[in-house]
N, C-alpha and C positions, 0 to 999 in steps of 0.2 A: 114319431114317438109322441105318445100322450101320457099325461099323468096317471090316467086310470088304467094304463096298460103296464105300468112299471111293477115289477115284482123282484124279490131277491133272487140271487143266483142259486142254482140247484145245489142243495147240500148246505146252504148258509144258515138255514133255520132248522134247528133240531127239535123234535117233539119231546116235551118233558115226560119223564117217567111218572105214571100215575100209580102211586103206591097205596097199598091197603084197600084195594077195590075188589076183594073177594078172590077165592081160590082159582077161578077160571082166568084171571088176568095174568097169572104167573108171578105176581108181586103182591099177593095177599098175605095175611097173617103177620109174618116176620118182616115183610117188605124187602126181601132180598138181603137181609142182614144175618141170616142164620139164627142159631139159638144161643142166647147168653153171650158172655164175654165182653171185653172192653169195647170192641168195635160195634157191638149191638146196642150199646148205651148211647144216650144223648150226650154230646160233648166228649165222647170216648175215643178221641184220637190223640196220638202223641206227636211230638215234634220230629222233624226230619232228622234221621241219623240216630234216633233213640234206640238203644239195644236192650231195653228192659232193665236198666240200671247198671249193666256191664259198661265198662269204660268204652266209649264209642271209638270207632276206627280212626276218625280224624284227630282224636286226642291221643291215641296210642302210638301213632306214627311220629317219628322225630321231625322236627322242623329243619329245613336246610335251604341254602340258596340265598342269593342276594342280587338285586337288580340295581346296577349303578345308574344314577341319574345323569352322569356325564355322558353316557352313551347316547342319550336322547338328543344331544346337541352336536353330534358329529355329522359332517356332511361329506358327500362323495362328489368328485368332479372327474369327468372322463377326459381322455386326451383330445378327442375330437372337439370337445367344448372349448378347450384351451386354444385350439387352432383358430377359432373364430374371434378370439380377443384381439384388440387393436394394438396394445402395447407389447413390449417384450419382457417386462418384469411382472411376475405373478406373486401377489401377496394376498392376505385375507381381505384387506381393504379393497383391492382391485376386483376380487371375485364378488364381494358384496355389491360394489357399484355396478358390476356387469349383470347383477341379479342371478348369478350362478349358484349362490348359497344364500340361505336365509339370514336375517340379522341376528337370530338367536343361536346360530352355529358357533360353537366354541372351538371346534377342531375341524380341519379339512384334510381329506386324504385324496390324492390324485391316483386314479386307478387306470390300468392299461386297457382301455376299450377304445377301439378305433385307432386312427394313426395321426401323427403330428408331422407337419411339413416345414415348420419354421423353427428357428433357434430361439428359445426362451430361457429366462433365468427364473428359477423357482426360489422364493424367499425361505428363510429359516423357519417361519411360523407355519409352513404348509408341509404336511407329511406326504411321502411318495412311496408307492409300492415298488418292489424290485423290477418288475416288468416295465412299469412306467418310467422309472429312472433310466433303464437301458434304452428305451425308445427316445427319451428326451436327449440323452447324451449322444445317441447315434446321429441325430440331425443337427448336432453342433451346439445344443443348449447345455446348461449346467444347473446342478441342484446344490443349493447352499444348505449346510447343516445336516 
């Protein structure tokens, strides 16, 4: 490969329209803008969503919904991940130290994915799904709170 052989990819360079170059070019006289009207004038475009003075759709429709910021800091832990922990007590601090949840997590929920083989005790600060609770209690563990 040499510098003098480099060229842009096919289709990367687009040839500019040459406006006002006579009737034969197809873009002579009005230069593809038609006759008169706002779009034929210089600077004659309006903002996106403008409907000619009518109340625009995005302002006619009602506002609704709310995104809770607390949801962004919830973390999930699976059963098979708990099986890999060394201790038998599971709290938020233990999960943080084991790097199973981030330091910014405010809530933790254990979900029933995979299986657990040892008895563990889940602290009151950790939420547990119905299926995960059944699996933990089936192998001799318990869930506080």
